[in-house]
C-alpha positions in Angstrom: -18.9 -50.0 19.5 -22.0 -51.3 21.3 -22.0 -54.7 23.0 -24.4 -57.2 21.5 -24.6 -59.1 24.8 -26.1 -57.0 27.7 -23.4 -55.5 29.9 -24.4 -57.4 33.0 -23.9 -60.6 31.0 -20.3 -59.8 30.1 -19.4 -60.8 33.6 -21.1 -64.1 33.0 -18.4 -64.8 30.4 -15.7 -65.0 33.1 -17.6 -67.8 34.8 -17.6 -69.9 31.5 -14.6 -72.1 31.6 -14.1 -71.4 27.8 -13.5 -67.7 28.6 -12.1 -68.0 32.1 -8.5 -67.0 31.0 -9.7 -64.0 29.0 -9.1 -60.5 30.1 -12.0 -58.1 30.7 -11.1 -56.4 27.4 -11.2 -59.8 25.5 -14.6 -60.6 27.1 -15.9 -57.2 26.0 -14.7 -58.0 22.4 -16.4 -61.4 22.7 -19.6 -59.8 23.8 -19.6 -57.7 20.6 -19.7 -61.0 18.6 -22.6 -63.4 18.6 -26.3 -62.9 18.3 -28.6 -63.2 21.3 -31.6 -65.5 20.7 -34.4 -66.9 22.8 -35.5 -70.5 22.7 -38.8 -71.5 24.1 -39.3 -74.6 26.2 -39.3 -77.6 23.8 -37.3 -75.9 21.1 -34.4 -77.7 19.4 -31.4 -75.3 19.1 -29.5 -78.2 17.5 -30.9 -81.3 15.9 -29.1 -84.6 15.0 -28.3 -84.8 11.3 -28.4 -81.0 10.7 -25.4 -79.0 9.5 -23.3 -77.7 12.4 -22.4 -74.1 11.6 -22.9 -72.4 15.0 -21.6 -72.4 18.6 -24.2 -71.8 21.3 -23.5 -70.1 24.7 -26.2 -70.6 27.3 -26.9 -67.4 29.2 -30.1 -68.7 31.0 -32.0 -71.9 31.1 -31.3 -75.6 30.8 -31.1 -78.1 27.9 -30.4 -81.8 27.9 -28.3 -83.2 25.1 -29.5 -86.5 23.7 -27.6 -88.9 21.4 -29.0 -92.2 20.3 -32.0 -91.8 22.6 -30.0 -91.3 25.8 -29.1 -88.2 27.7 -25.3 -87.6 27.4 -25.0 -84.1 28.8 -26.9 -81.1 30.2 -26.2 -77.5 29.4 -27.1 -75.0 32.2 -26.2 -71.2 32.1 -22.5 -70.7 31.6 -22.0 -73.7 29.3 -21.8 -74.0 25.6 -22.5 -76.6 22.9 -22.3 -77.1 19.2 -18.5 -76.9 18.9 -17.8 -80.4 17.7 -19.9 -80.3 14.4 -18.8 -76.7 14.0 -15.1 -77.4 14.3 -15.1 -80.3 11.8 -17.7 -78.8 9.5 -19.9 -81.8 9.8 -23.4 -82.5 10.9 -24.8 -82.5 14.4 -24.6 -85.8 16.3 -27.2 -85.1 19.0 -30.3 -83.2 19.8 -30.2 -80.3 22.3 -33.7 -79.6 23.6 -34.7 -76.5 25.7 -36.0 -77.9 28.9 -36.8 -74.4 30.1 -37.0 -71.1 28.2 -33.5 -70.2 27.3 -31.4 -67.2 26.5 -28.5 -68.1 24.1 -25.8 -66.4 22.2 -25.1 -67.9 18.8 -21.7 -67.5 17.2 -21.7 -68.1 13.5 -18.7 -69.4 11.6 -17.0 -66.0 11.0 -17.5 -65.0 14.7 -16.3 -68.3 16.0 -13.2 -68.1 13.8 -12.6 -64.6 15.1 -12.8 -65.9 18.7 -10.2 -68.6 18.0 -7.8 -66.3 16.1 -7.8 -63.3 18.4 -7.8 -65.3 21.7 -5.8 -68.5 21.3 -6.5 -69.5 24.9 -10.1 -70.1 23.9 -9.0 -72.7 21.3 -6.8 -74.5 23.8 -9.6 -74.6 26.4 -12.1 -75.8 23.8 -9.8 -78.6 22.6 -9.4 -79.9 26.2 -13.1 -79.7 26.9 -13.9 -81.3 23.5 -11.7 -84.3 24.3 -13.4 -84.6 27.7 -16.8 -84.6 26.1 -15.9 -87.1 23.5 -14.6 -89.4 26.1 -17.7 -89.1 28.3 -20.1 -89.4 25.4 -18.5 -92.3 23.6 -16.9 -95.0 25.7 -14.9 -96.4 22.8 -12.6 -93.3 23.2 -12.0 -93.9 26.9 -8.4 -94.9 27.8 
């Protein structure tokens, strides 16, 4: 089966905290999922109020995340976004805007579910990271 993510970028997956505990074989399986896309500078990979059906992995480029007119996060290569709306099946709560041209991998609902079912460590890592993001983004959740 041919990898959908270029071979040299499979190694990038091990630098992504979400996939850091995966074996090389698991990363190769992950690379067979997802669809590589390109976002031009100024593009909105996600927009506030839109349905959240995808998870985005940043291979190259940079994108700030804005919620309620303020920057709440930045997504450089090796990070991901879109998991919150995707996990709860809701709408996007922020805009992510390509600050530079970006190479992304998009995991649709079926692919994302496959990631979580076949590699449980990804789900555990994502839950921890999601809790961290919620706390940083919304002070009412800080303890």
